[in-house]
Short mmCIF file of the C-alpha atoms (twelve columns), coordinates in Angstrom:
data_MODEL
# 
_entry.id   MODEL 
# 
loop_
_atom_site.group_PDB 
_atom_site.id 
_atom_site.type_symbol 
_atom_site.label_atom_id 
_atom_site.label_alt_id 
_atom_site.label_comp_id 
_atom_site.label_asym_id 
_atom_site.label_seq_id 
_atom_site.Cartn_x 
_atom_site.Cartn_y 
_atom_site.Cartn_z 
_atom_site.pdbx_PDB_model_num 
ATOM 1   C CA . MET A 1   107.058 108.764 89.592  1 
ATOM 2   C CA . PRO A 2   105.449 105.819 87.720  1 
ATOM 3   C CA . TYR A 3   106.824 102.383 88.482  1 
ATOM 4   C CA . ARG A 4   109.116 100.810 85.883  1 
ATOM 5   C CA . HIS A 5   110.220 97.262  86.451  1 
ATOM 6   C CA . GLN A 6   113.872 96.633  85.649  1 
ATOM 7   C CA . LEU A 7   114.489 93.012  84.753  1 
ATOM 8   C CA . PRO A 8   117.370 91.571  86.772  1 
ATOM 9   C CA . THR A 9   120.476 90.680  84.839  1 
ATOM 10  C CA . ALA A 10  122.930 88.067  86.043  1 
ATOM 11  C CA . VAL A 11  126.458 89.459  85.753  1 
ATOM 12  C CA . PRO A 12  129.850 88.289  87.066  1 
ATOM 13  C CA . LEU A 13  131.529 90.811  89.367  1 
ATOM 14  C CA . SER A 14  135.119 91.658  90.111  1 
ATOM 15  C CA . HIS A 15  135.913 93.500  93.315  1 
ATOM 16  C CA . ASP A 16  138.663 95.026  95.432  1 
ATOM 17  C CA . ILE A 17  139.217 97.037  98.611  1 
ATOM 18  C CA . GLU A 18  141.603 99.990  98.599  1 
ATOM 19  C CA . HIS A 19  143.012 101.362 101.847 1 
ATOM 20  C CA . ARG A 20  143.401 105.146 101.901 1 
ATOM 21  C CA . PRO A 21  145.041 106.147 105.209 1 
ATOM 22  C CA . GLY A 22  144.329 109.504 106.808 1 
ATOM 23  C CA . ARG A 23  140.636 109.638 105.885 1 
ATOM 24  C CA . LYS A 24  137.572 109.371 108.092 1 
ATOM 25  C CA . LEU A 25  136.397 106.443 105.944 1 
ATOM 26  C CA . PRO A 26  139.691 104.967 104.740 1 
ATOM 27  C CA . TYR A 27  138.492 101.752 103.035 1 
ATOM 28  C CA . LYS A 28  137.174 102.065 99.490  1 
ATOM 29  C CA . ALA A 29  135.224 99.015  98.335  1 
ATOM 30  C CA . ARG A 30  134.648 98.776  94.595  1 
ATOM 31  C CA . VAL A 31  132.745 96.354  92.381  1 
ATOM 32  C CA . ARG A 32  133.093 96.187  88.573  1 
ATOM 33  C CA . TRP A 33  131.104 94.397  85.894  1 
ATOM 34  C CA . VAL A 34  130.319 94.528  82.184  1 
ATOM 35  C CA . ASP A 35  126.816 95.597  81.239  1 
ATOM 36  C CA . PRO A 36  125.446 92.750  79.055  1 
ATOM 37  C CA . HIS A 37  123.395 95.175  76.977  1 
ATOM 38  C CA . THR A 38  125.810 98.028  76.281  1 
ATOM 39  C CA . LYS A 39  128.991 95.949  76.712  1 
ATOM 40  C CA . ARG A 40  130.416 98.880  78.661  1 
ATOM 41  C CA . ARG A 41  132.381 98.384  81.873  1 
ATOM 42  C CA . ARG A 42  130.561 99.802  84.906  1 
ATOM 43  C CA . SER A 43  131.420 100.099 88.568  1 
ATOM 44  C CA . VAL A 44  130.088 101.202 91.948  1 
ATOM 45  C CA . ALA A 45  132.122 102.138 94.999  1 
ATOM 46  C CA . MET A 46  131.566 103.105 98.609  1 
ATOM 47  C CA . MET A 47  133.829 104.273 101.426 1 
ATOM 48  C CA . HIS A 48  133.802 102.436 104.774 1 
ATOM 49  C CA . ALA A 49  135.281 102.859 108.237 1 
ATOM 50  C CA . THR A 50  136.729 99.340  108.462 1 
ATOM 51  C CA . ASP A 51  137.942 96.594  106.174 1 
ATOM 52  C CA . ASP A 52  135.237 94.276  107.533 1 
ATOM 53  C CA . ALA A 53  132.501 96.774  106.678 1 
ATOM 54  C CA . ALA A 54  133.893 97.132  103.154 1 
ATOM 55  C CA . GLN A 55  133.940 93.363  102.706 1 
ATOM 56  C CA . GLU A 56  130.399 93.081  104.038 1 
ATOM 57  C CA . TRP A 57  129.236 95.585  101.429 1 
ATOM 58  C CA . ILE A 58  130.973 93.621  98.669  1 
ATOM 59  C CA . ASP A 59  129.468 90.364  99.916  1 
ATOM 60  C CA . SER A 60  125.978 91.866  99.786  1 
ATOM 61  C CA . LEU A 61  126.505 92.845  96.134  1 
ATOM 62  C CA . LEU A 62  127.874 89.415  95.297  1 
ATOM 63  C CA . ALA A 63  124.814 87.844  96.878  1 
ATOM 64  C CA . SER A 64  122.538 90.163  94.915  1 
ATOM 65  C CA . ALA A 65  124.369 89.397  91.677  1 
ATOM 66  C CA . GLY A 66  123.968 85.703  92.436  1 
ATOM 67  C CA . ARG A 67  120.210 86.284  92.413  1 
ATOM 68  C CA . GLY A 68  120.471 88.070  89.076  1 
ATOM 69  C CA . ILE A 69  120.254 91.656  90.327  1 
ATOM 70  C CA . ASP A 70  122.059 94.502  88.615  1 
ATOM 71  C CA . PRO A 71  124.640 95.933  91.103  1 
ATOM 72  C CA . SER A 72  123.565 99.494  90.320  1 
ATOM 73  C CA . THR A 73  120.061 98.568  91.483  1 
ATOM 74  C CA . ALA A 74  121.355 96.717  94.536  1 
ATOM 75  C CA . THR A 75  123.276 99.793  95.684  1 
ATOM 76  C CA . GLN A 76  120.271 102.118 95.579  1 
ATOM 77  C CA . THR A 77  119.637 103.822 98.895  1 
ATOM 78  C CA . LEU A 78  116.375 103.273 100.712 1 
ATOM 79  C CA . ALA A 79  115.357 106.861 99.901  1 
ATOM 80  C CA . GLU A 80  116.067 106.409 96.177  1 
ATOM 81  C CA . TYR A 81  114.278 103.093 96.004  1 
ATOM 82  C CA . GLY A 82  111.264 104.398 97.907  1 
ATOM 83  C CA . THR A 83  110.968 107.441 95.664  1 
ATOM 84  C CA . ALA A 84  111.064 105.273 92.548  1 
ATOM 85  C CA . HIS A 85  108.629 102.618 93.780  1 
ATOM 86  C CA . MET A 86  106.347 104.322 96.297  1 
ATOM 87  C CA . GLN A 87  103.334 104.307 94.000  1 
ATOM 88  C CA . LEU A 88  103.530 100.539 93.623  1 
ATOM 89  C CA . ALA A 89  104.284 99.997  97.319  1 
ATOM 90  C CA . LEU A 90  101.125 101.897 98.368  1 
ATOM 91  C CA . ARG A 91  98.834  100.386 95.752  1 
ATOM 92  C CA . GLY A 92  95.318  99.694  96.954  1 
ATOM 93  C CA . LEU A 93  95.357  102.151 99.849  1 
ATOM 94  C CA . GLU A 94  92.882  104.997 100.344 1 
ATOM 95  C CA . PRO A 95  94.205  108.604 100.283 1 
ATOM 96  C CA . LYS A 96  93.275  109.039 103.964 1 
ATOM 97  C CA . THR A 97  95.742  106.231 104.697 1 
ATOM 98  C CA . THR A 98  98.507  107.208 102.285 1 
ATOM 99  C CA . ASP A 99  98.752  110.777 103.613 1 
ATOM 100 C CA . PRO A 100 99.995  109.819 107.135 1 
ATOM 101 C CA . TYR A 101 102.104 107.043 105.598 1 
ATOM 102 C CA . LEU A 102 103.874 109.490 103.298 1 
ATOM 103 C CA . ALA A 103 104.366 111.935 106.172 1 
ATOM 104 C CA . GLY A 104 106.005 109.182 108.207 1 
ATOM 105 C CA . TRP A 105 108.212 108.268 105.253 1 
ATOM 106 C CA . ARG A 106 109.328 111.843 104.609 1 
ATOM 107 C CA . LEU A 107 109.743 113.037 108.193 1 
ATOM 108 C CA . ARG A 108 111.100 109.947 109.928 1 
ATOM 109 C CA . ALA A 109 111.995 106.963 107.728 1 
ATOM 110 C CA . VAL A 110 114.090 108.854 105.183 1 
ATOM 111 C CA . PRO A 111 116.000 111.065 107.684 1 
ATOM 112 C CA . ALA A 112 116.810 108.031 109.844 1 
ATOM 113 C CA . LEU A 113 117.434 105.253 107.306 1 
ATOM 114 C CA . GLY A 114 117.215 106.774 103.837 1 
ATOM 115 C CA . HIS A 115 120.982 106.989 103.372 1 
ATOM 116 C CA . LEU A 116 121.479 103.228 103.729 1 
ATOM 117 C CA . PRO A 117 121.667 100.993 100.648 1 
ATOM 118 C CA . ILE A 118 118.433 99.042  100.392 1 
ATOM 119 C CA . THR A 119 120.317 95.783  100.852 1 
ATOM 120 C CA . MET A 120 121.912 96.989  104.118 1 
ATOM 121 C CA . VAL A 121 118.717 97.929  105.970 1 
ATOM 122 C CA . THR A 122 118.740 95.297  108.714 1 
ATOM 123 C CA . ASN A 123 116.355 94.237  111.471 1 
ATOM 124 C CA . GLY A 124 118.798 95.711  113.958 1 
ATOM 125 C CA . ALA A 125 118.858 99.080  112.185 1 
ATOM 126 C CA . VAL A 126 115.060 99.230  112.150 1 
ATOM 127 C CA . ASP A 127 114.911 98.153  115.810 1 
ATOM 128 C CA . ARG A 128 117.306 100.877 116.962 1 
ATOM 129 C CA . THR A 129 115.634 103.519 114.826 1 
ATOM 130 C CA . THR A 130 112.178 102.641 116.107 1 
ATOM 131 C CA . TYR A 131 113.384 102.831 119.700 1 
ATOM 132 C CA . ALA A 132 114.954 106.229 118.974 1 
ATOM 133 C CA . TRP A 133 111.604 107.522 117.682 1 
ATOM 134 C CA . ILE A 134 109.877 106.263 120.804 1 
ATOM 135 C CA . ALA A 135 112.560 107.722 123.087 1 
ATOM 136 C CA . ASP A 136 112.293 111.080 121.306 1 
ATOM 137 C CA . GLY A 137 108.607 111.245 122.184 1 
ATOM 138 C CA . GLU A 138 106.914 110.227 118.937 1 
ATOM 139 C CA . GLY A 139 103.363 108.960 119.483 1 
ATOM 140 C CA . ARG A 140 102.193 105.411 118.895 1 
ATOM 141 C CA . SER A 141 100.166 106.269 115.796 1 
ATOM 142 C CA . THR A 142 103.108 108.199 114.331 1 
ATOM 143 C CA . VAL A 143 105.475 105.255 114.774 1 
ATOM 144 C CA . LYS A 144 102.805 102.840 113.518 1 
ATOM 145 C CA . ASN A 145 102.284 104.798 110.289 1 
ATOM 146 C CA . THR A 146 106.028 105.153 109.702 1 
ATOM 147 C CA . LEU A 147 106.656 101.446 110.175 1 
ATOM 148 C CA . ALA A 148 103.674 100.594 107.976 1 
ATOM 149 C CA . VAL A 149 105.041 102.494 104.986 1 
ATOM 150 C CA . LEU A 150 108.536 101.152 105.639 1 
ATOM 151 C CA . VAL A 151 107.159 97.601  105.648 1 
ATOM 152 C CA . ARG A 152 105.446 98.185  102.313 1 
ATOM 153 C CA . VAL A 153 108.551 99.641  100.661 1 
ATOM 154 C CA . MET A 154 110.750 96.827  101.926 1 
ATOM 155 C CA . GLU A 155 108.148 94.250  100.870 1 
ATOM 156 C CA . GLN A 156 108.403 95.611  97.336  1 
ATOM 157 C CA . ALA A 157 112.168 95.208  97.563  1 
ATOM 158 C CA . VAL A 158 111.586 91.558  98.498  1 
ATOM 159 C CA . ARG A 159 109.336 91.137  95.463  1 
ATOM 160 C CA . ASP A 160 111.997 92.713  93.259  1 
ATOM 161 C CA . GLY A 161 114.559 90.259  94.592  1 
ATOM 162 C CA . LEU A 162 116.777 92.912  96.164  1 
ATOM 163 C CA . ILE A 163 116.460 91.328  99.623  1 
ATOM 164 C CA . THR A 164 115.262 87.949  100.838 1 
ATOM 165 C CA . ALA A 165 113.340 89.019  103.964 1 
ATOM 166 C CA . ASN A 166 111.551 92.166  105.097 1 
ATOM 167 C CA . PRO A 167 113.630 93.742  107.918 1 
ATOM 168 C CA . ALA A 168 110.877 96.214  108.798 1 
ATOM 169 C CA . ARG A 169 108.599 93.484  110.124 1 
ATOM 170 C CA . ILE A 170 109.788 93.841  113.712 1 
ATOM 171 C CA . LYS A 171 107.937 92.333  116.641 1 
ATOM 172 C CA . ASP A 172 106.869 93.771  119.978 1 
ATOM 173 C CA . TRP A 173 107.731 97.336  118.955 1 
ATOM 174 C CA . GLN A 174 104.807 98.660  121.009 1 
ATOM 175 C CA . ARG A 175 106.335 97.046  124.080 1 
ATOM 176 C CA . GLN A 176 109.179 99.534  123.670 1 
ATOM 177 C CA . TYR A 177 106.833 102.250 124.925 1 
ATOM 178 C CA . GLN A 178 106.523 100.441 128.244 1 
ATOM 179 C CA . LEU A 179 110.283 99.955  128.385 1 
ATOM 180 C CA . ALA A 180 110.841 103.662 127.703 1 
ATOM 181 C CA . GLU A 181 108.381 104.596 130.439 1 
ATOM 182 C CA . ASP A 182 110.095 102.226 132.864 1 
ATOM 183 C CA . GLU A 183 113.455 103.759 132.032 1 
ATOM 184 C CA . LEU A 184 112.114 107.243 132.693 1 
ATOM 185 C CA . ASP A 185 111.233 106.146 136.219 1 
ATOM 186 C CA . ASP A 186 114.942 106.763 136.830 1 
ATOM 187 C CA . PRO A 187 115.925 109.654 134.519 1 
ATOM 188 C CA . ARG A 188 118.955 110.370 136.712 1 
ATOM 189 C CA . SER A 189 120.631 107.277 135.273 1 
ATOM 190 C CA . LEU A 190 120.469 108.872 131.802 1 
ATOM 191 C CA . ALA A 191 122.256 112.099 132.762 1 
ATOM 192 C CA . LEU A 192 125.864 113.026 132.046 1 
ATOM 193 C CA . ARG A 193 128.076 112.984 135.131 1 
ATOM 194 C CA . ASP A 194 129.384 116.533 135.222 1 
ATOM 195 C CA . TRP A 195 130.382 119.667 133.334 1 
ATOM 196 C CA . ASP A 196 133.612 118.149 132.015 1 
ATOM 197 C CA . SER A 197 131.669 115.249 130.507 1 
ATOM 198 C CA . LEU A 198 129.326 117.680 128.760 1 
ATOM 199 C CA . GLN A 199 132.235 119.671 127.355 1 
ATOM 200 C CA . GLU A 200 133.951 116.506 126.162 1 
ATOM 201 C CA . LEU A 201 130.776 115.473 124.346 1 
ATOM 202 C CA . SER A 202 130.196 118.916 122.817 1 
ATOM 203 C CA . GLN A 203 133.729 119.181 121.486 1 
ATOM 204 C CA . ALA A 204 133.711 115.640 120.097 1 
ATOM 205 C CA . LEU A 205 130.471 116.301 118.220 1 
ATOM 206 C CA . VAL A 206 131.911 119.479 116.698 1 
ATOM 207 C CA . VAL A 207 135.070 117.671 115.587 1 
ATOM 208 C CA . ARG A 208 133.034 114.905 113.958 1 
ATOM 209 C CA . SER A 209 130.683 117.294 112.122 1 
ATOM 210 C CA . PHE A 210 131.187 118.591 108.592 1 
ATOM 211 C CA . ASP A 211 133.479 121.647 108.595 1 
ATOM 212 C CA . GLN A 212 133.585 121.291 112.401 1 
ATOM 213 C CA . TYR A 213 130.643 123.661 112.900 1 
ATOM 214 C CA . PRO A 214 130.873 125.040 116.495 1 
ATOM 215 C CA . GLY A 215 127.138 125.693 116.618 1 
ATOM 216 C CA . TRP A 216 126.453 122.028 117.304 1 
ATOM 217 C CA . GLY A 217 128.461 122.227 120.513 1 
ATOM 218 C CA . ASP A 218 126.561 125.364 121.523 1 
ATOM 219 C CA . VAL A 219 123.211 123.625 121.013 1 
ATOM 220 C CA . VAL A 220 124.242 120.615 123.098 1 
ATOM 221 C CA . THR A 221 125.649 122.748 125.928 1 
ATOM 222 C CA . PHE A 222 122.621 125.069 125.960 1 
ATOM 223 C CA . ALA A 223 120.171 122.144 126.033 1 
ATOM 224 C CA . ALA A 224 121.967 120.456 128.921 1 
ATOM 225 C CA . CYS A 225 122.343 123.634 130.969 1 
ATOM 226 C CA . THR A 226 118.672 124.583 130.594 1 
ATOM 227 C CA . GLY A 227 117.100 121.121 130.812 1 
ATOM 228 C CA . ALA A 228 115.309 121.828 127.537 1 
ATOM 229 C CA . ARG A 229 114.265 119.682 124.598 1 
ATOM 230 C CA . ILE A 230 116.128 120.045 121.285 1 
ATOM 231 C CA . GLY A 231 112.955 121.301 119.608 1 
ATOM 232 C CA . GLU A 232 112.665 124.021 122.269 1 
ATOM 233 C CA . VAL A 233 116.280 125.059 121.725 1 
ATOM 234 C CA . SER A 234 115.598 125.270 118.001 1 
ATOM 235 C CA . GLY A 235 112.637 127.548 118.669 1 
ATOM 236 C CA . VAL A 236 114.562 130.188 120.662 1 
ATOM 237 C CA . ARG A 237 114.314 133.682 119.167 1 
ATOM 238 C CA . ALA A 238 116.456 136.663 120.103 1 
ATOM 239 C CA . LYS A 239 113.457 138.374 121.699 1 
ATOM 240 C CA . ASP A 240 113.021 135.429 124.089 1 
ATOM 241 C CA . ILE A 241 116.299 136.179 125.885 1 
ATOM 242 C CA . ASP A 242 116.298 138.579 128.836 1 
ATOM 243 C CA . THR A 243 119.976 139.525 129.150 1 
ATOM 244 C CA . THR A 244 119.278 141.785 132.136 1 
ATOM 245 C CA . ASN A 245 118.050 139.003 134.406 1 
ATOM 246 C CA . TRP A 246 119.493 136.214 132.268 1 
ATOM 247 C CA . ILE A 247 116.184 134.454 131.787 1 
ATOM 248 C CA . TRP A 248 114.984 132.515 128.749 1 
ATOM 249 C CA . ASN A 249 111.257 133.041 128.196 1 
ATOM 250 C CA . LEU A 250 110.512 129.660 126.642 1 
ATOM 251 C CA . ARG A 251 107.422 130.011 124.450 1 
ATOM 252 C CA . ARG A 252 107.702 127.595 121.514 1 
ATOM 253 C CA . GLN A 253 109.300 124.516 120.026 1 
ATOM 254 C CA . THR A 254 110.190 123.474 116.492 1 
ATOM 255 C CA . THR A 255 108.674 120.150 115.544 1 
ATOM 256 C CA . PRO A 256 108.034 118.039 112.405 1 
ATOM 257 C CA . SER A 257 104.532 118.111 110.930 1 
ATOM 258 C CA . PRO A 258 102.921 116.754 107.737 1 
ATOM 259 C CA . GLY A 259 103.763 120.021 105.978 1 
ATOM 260 C CA . GLY A 260 107.371 120.154 107.214 1 
ATOM 261 C CA . LEU A 261 108.959 121.771 110.260 1 
ATOM 262 C CA . VAL A 262 106.746 124.209 112.139 1 
ATOM 263 C CA . ASP A 263 106.963 126.289 115.303 1 
ATOM 264 C CA . LYS A 264 104.211 125.611 117.833 1 
ATOM 265 C CA . ASN A 265 103.500 125.840 121.552 1 
ATOM 266 C CA . THR A 266 105.618 123.948 124.039 1 
ATOM 267 C CA . LYS A 267 104.647 120.391 124.940 1 
ATOM 268 C CA . GLY A 268 102.572 121.513 127.896 1 
ATOM 269 C CA . LYS A 269 101.270 124.515 125.905 1 
ATOM 270 C CA . VAL A 270 102.411 126.772 128.736 1 
ATOM 271 C CA . ALA A 271 105.227 129.313 128.490 1 
ATOM 272 C CA . ARG A 272 107.873 129.050 131.180 1 
ATOM 273 C CA . ARG A 273 110.972 130.874 132.398 1 
ATOM 274 C CA . VAL A 274 114.339 129.142 132.433 1 
ATOM 275 C CA . PRO A 275 117.485 130.542 134.100 1 
ATOM 276 C CA . LEU A 276 120.621 130.995 132.003 1 
ATOM 277 C CA . ILE A 277 123.634 130.078 134.106 1 
ATOM 278 C CA . ASP A 278 127.037 131.748 133.914 1 
ATOM 279 C CA . GLU A 279 128.509 128.975 131.758 1 
ATOM 280 C CA . VAL A 280 126.207 129.701 128.776 1 
ATOM 281 C CA . ARG A 281 125.872 133.469 129.073 1 
ATOM 282 C CA . PRO A 282 128.911 134.398 126.935 1 
ATOM 283 C CA . THR A 283 127.670 132.209 124.064 1 
ATOM 284 C CA . VAL A 284 124.129 133.538 124.343 1 
ATOM 285 C CA . ALA A 285 125.281 137.166 124.558 1 
ATOM 286 C CA . GLN A 286 127.495 136.732 121.511 1 
ATOM 287 C CA . ARG A 287 124.687 135.210 119.487 1 
ATOM 288 C CA . VAL A 288 122.150 137.869 120.500 1 
ATOM 289 C CA . LEU A 289 124.651 140.577 119.554 1 
ATOM 290 C CA . ALA A 290 125.316 138.961 116.177 1 
ATOM 291 C CA . LEU A 291 121.597 138.983 115.364 1 
ATOM 292 C CA . GLY A 292 121.482 142.764 115.729 1 
ATOM 293 C CA . ASN A 293 118.032 144.306 115.399 1 
ATOM 294 C CA . ARG A 294 116.307 141.098 114.399 1 
ATOM 295 C CA . PRO A 295 114.220 140.092 117.418 1 
ATOM 296 C CA . ASP A 296 112.512 137.248 115.540 1 
ATOM 297 C CA . ALA A 297 115.785 135.677 114.365 1 
ATOM 298 C CA . ARG A 298 116.637 132.220 115.677 1 
ATOM 299 C CA . LEU A 299 119.370 132.010 118.247 1 
ATOM 300 C CA . PHE A 300 120.500 128.552 117.113 1 
ATOM 301 C CA . THR A 301 120.562 127.295 113.533 1 
ATOM 302 C CA . GLY A 302 122.464 124.829 111.420 1 
ATOM 303 C CA . PRO A 303 125.575 125.878 109.457 1 
ATOM 304 C CA . ARG A 304 123.400 127.039 106.555 1 
ATOM 305 C CA . GLY A 305 120.797 128.778 108.690 1 
ATOM 306 C CA . GLY A 306 118.345 125.883 108.754 1 
ATOM 307 C CA . ARG A 307 116.182 124.847 111.664 1 
ATOM 308 C CA . ILE A 308 117.496 122.175 114.008 1 
ATOM 309 C CA . THR A 309 115.746 118.947 114.984 1 
ATOM 310 C CA . THR A 310 116.962 116.011 117.024 1 
ATOM 311 C CA . ALA A 311 117.390 114.032 113.776 1 
ATOM 312 C CA . VAL A 312 119.385 116.848 112.159 1 
ATOM 313 C CA . LEU A 313 121.662 117.057 115.199 1 
ATOM 314 C CA . ARG A 314 122.155 113.289 115.187 1 
ATOM 315 C CA . ASP A 315 123.052 113.063 111.499 1 
ATOM 316 C CA . ALA A 316 125.165 116.228 111.291 1 
ATOM 317 C CA . THR A 317 127.376 115.255 114.231 1 
ATOM 318 C CA . HIS A 318 127.399 111.463 113.769 1 
ATOM 319 C CA . TRP A 319 125.915 111.355 117.264 1 
ATOM 320 C CA . ASP A 320 125.647 107.576 117.576 1 
ATOM 321 C CA . GLU A 321 129.299 107.033 116.670 1 
ATOM 322 C CA . VAL A 322 130.530 109.818 118.956 1 
ATOM 323 C CA . VAL A 323 128.618 108.779 122.079 1 
ATOM 324 C CA . GLN A 324 129.705 105.175 121.605 1 
ATOM 325 C CA . SER A 325 133.347 106.203 121.283 1 
ATOM 326 C CA . LEU A 326 133.034 108.181 124.546 1 
ATOM 327 C CA . GLY A 327 131.426 105.292 126.391 1 
ATOM 328 C CA . TYR A 328 127.908 106.808 126.494 1 
ATOM 329 C CA . GLU A 329 126.140 104.171 124.381 1 
ATOM 330 C CA . HIS A 330 122.847 104.883 126.139 1 
ATOM 331 C CA . LEU A 331 122.910 108.643 125.534 1 
ATOM 332 C CA . ARG A 332 120.253 110.177 123.291 1 
ATOM 333 C CA . ARG A 333 119.630 113.803 122.433 1 
ATOM 334 C CA . HIS A 334 116.690 113.923 124.855 1 
ATOM 335 C CA . ASP A 335 119.029 112.857 127.657 1 
ATOM 336 C CA . LEU A 336 120.539 116.351 127.569 1 
ATOM 337 C CA . ARG A 337 117.265 117.449 129.144 1 
ATOM 338 C CA . HIS A 338 117.581 114.743 131.802 1 
ATOM 339 C CA . THR A 339 121.119 115.972 132.446 1 
ATOM 340 C CA . GLY A 340 120.097 119.565 133.093 1 
ATOM 341 C CA . LEU A 341 117.162 118.716 135.349 1 
ATOM 342 C CA . THR A 342 119.243 116.206 137.328 1 
ATOM 343 C CA . TRP A 343 121.977 118.785 137.880 1 
ATOM 344 C CA . MET A 344 119.421 121.363 139.034 1 
ATOM 345 C CA . ALA A 345 117.903 118.883 141.481 1 
ATOM 346 C CA . ASP A 346 121.341 118.010 142.879 1 
ATOM 347 C CA . ALA A 347 122.154 121.721 143.208 1 
ATOM 348 C CA . GLY A 348 119.226 122.106 145.597 1 
ATOM 349 C CA . VAL A 349 116.680 123.827 143.340 1 
ATOM 350 C CA . PRO A 350 113.362 123.578 145.235 1 
ATOM 351 C CA . LEU A 351 111.020 120.960 143.851 1 
ATOM 352 C CA . HIS A 352 108.203 123.364 142.978 1 
ATOM 353 C CA . VAL A 353 110.656 125.660 141.156 1 
ATOM 354 C CA . LEU A 354 112.227 122.751 139.269 1 
ATOM 355 C CA . ARG A 355 108.768 121.709 138.138 1 
ATOM 356 C CA . LEU A 356 108.126 125.164 136.664 1 
ATOM 357 C CA . ILE A 357 111.498 125.225 134.886 1 
ATOM 358 C CA . ALA A 358 110.938 121.743 133.450 1 
ATOM 359 C CA . GLY A 359 107.361 122.452 132.430 1 
ATOM 360 C CA . HIS A 360 106.108 119.234 134.018 1 
ATOM 361 C CA . GLY A 361 102.380 118.829 134.409 1 
ATOM 362 C CA . SER A 362 102.807 116.482 137.355 1 
ATOM 363 C CA . LEU A 363 104.917 117.005 140.460 1 
ATOM 364 C CA . GLN A 364 105.513 113.240 140.496 1 
ATOM 365 C CA . THR A 365 107.390 113.522 137.202 1 
ATOM 366 C CA . THR A 366 109.701 116.157 138.673 1 
ATOM 367 C CA . GLN A 367 110.330 114.095 141.804 1 
ATOM 368 C CA . ARG A 368 112.049 111.440 139.692 1 
ATOM 369 C CA . TYR A 369 114.999 113.799 139.301 1 
ATOM 370 C CA . LEU A 370 115.620 114.067 143.027 1 
ATOM 371 C CA . HIS A 371 118.561 112.268 144.572 1 
ATOM 372 C CA . PRO A 372 117.390 109.216 146.544 1 
ATOM 373 C CA . ASP A 373 118.309 110.955 149.823 1 
ATOM 374 C CA . LEU A 374 116.156 113.943 148.890 1 
ATOM 375 C CA . GLN A 375 113.314 111.661 147.899 1 
ATOM 376 C CA . SER A 376 113.375 110.089 151.347 1 
ATOM 377 C CA . VAL A 377 113.103 113.547 152.906 1 
ATOM 378 C CA . VAL A 378 110.161 114.430 150.666 1 
ATOM 379 C CA . ARG A 379 108.452 111.147 151.547 1 
ATOM 380 C CA . ALA A 380 109.058 111.808 155.243 1 
ATOM 381 C CA . GLY A 381 107.319 115.159 155.007 1 
ATOM 382 C CA . ARG A 382 104.395 113.620 153.153 1 
ATOM 383 C CA . THR A 383 104.145 110.858 155.765 1 
ATOM 384 C CA . LEU A 384 103.996 113.437 158.565 1 
ATOM 385 C CA . SER A 385 101.287 115.382 156.751 1 
ATOM 386 C CA . ASP A 386 99.239  112.223 156.291 1 
ATOM 387 C CA . HIS A 387 99.678  111.415 159.969 1 
ATOM 388 C CA . LEU A 388 98.609  114.858 161.173 1 
ATOM 389 C CA . THR A 389 95.538  115.022 158.992 1 
ATOM 390 C CA . ALA A 390 94.479  111.548 160.105 1 
ATOM 391 C CA . VAL A 391 94.522  112.266 163.870 1 
ATOM 392 C CA . PRO A 392 91.031  113.151 165.224 1 
ATOM 393 C CA . GLY A 393 90.783  116.383 167.140 1 
ATOM 394 C CA . MET A 394 94.076  117.809 165.861 1 
ATOM 395 C CA . SER A 395 94.175  121.562 166.393 1 
ATOM 396 C CA . ALA A 396 94.126  123.846 163.368 1 
ATOM 397 C CA . THR A 397 97.389  125.429 164.503 1 
ATOM 398 C CA . LEU A 398 99.171  122.089 164.503 1 
ATOM 399 C CA . ARG A 399 97.597  121.141 161.181 1 
ATOM 400 C CA . ARG A 400 99.203  124.210 159.595 1 
ATOM 401 C CA . LEU A 401 102.710 123.236 160.741 1 
# 
């Protein structure tokens, strides 16, 4: 879409907040003004969870109007503004650069932040979103390209007078990779406590979702009980389920790509077998039965049959709000995998078997899920082996012990 500059128009605003009890977002903030060109009365409104949030939204429009910005422009979402002004924001770049930028915009920036009014995209929102991308396993170049296009779009908003500073210019974002790696040195700390906690989370997410779609709870429970990634859960087909031995033959994952969502090999590019415990078998059996003679049909989909990603699950269930209300502020979708693997380790699953179920390339990665007491036992065995192999003249029989 070609860029069209809209000259800012200084207008006085009137505003009010209406409380509508019994709604999920009970505070309606509204701003009215008279268009100086058409002389017609116009208004914009938005629902909010709290009175303070409603007032904050009004204050942002008043500040924009004070700078001579039309309120209808100031309330544009990031996605709307980016669509309208992307050509100008990317001016001067080569096609080989714009292609990954646009992919980052479409696949990450818009799903995560696109719903926010351009004036309400804050440094904090960009910080948290960037960390979520890193925690979900996005590569450095992917995050770099996404932030680069976000910076350019927000810089255009600064030039247009919509905002006074570019919130996408965050510092030390690459250091977050080191922090994420340090955190994964103790993945046990990220796991849910027990089965009741998982059920509480699953039910709360369903209640918070649109039309209370029960499938979201099934996805969360299945991911935690199998120690799988959300993309791997999305990739399950009916033919992958062995209901005789109750084994999931995990062969693929659903993941974003420049052309949209695609199914590809698992992260380690190696198929693996995952046990299906008693707690998930009724749900799995019911879903397999419902798919009938369609072996290639997906076992888990969204309410309209769409493919599931970690971002889709987050947005559809209001994940961030739910986990905070339950006291799990740290919990991310990927932590469902940490939960399952931690539970398996605590249940006594042998280390070499746990590694195969998890699909880890390194045994050291799997060892992080062991309880500290078990780790000490493993270290003791390794110490003995090192001792035996270091003693000169040790008999072959003793070496094999």
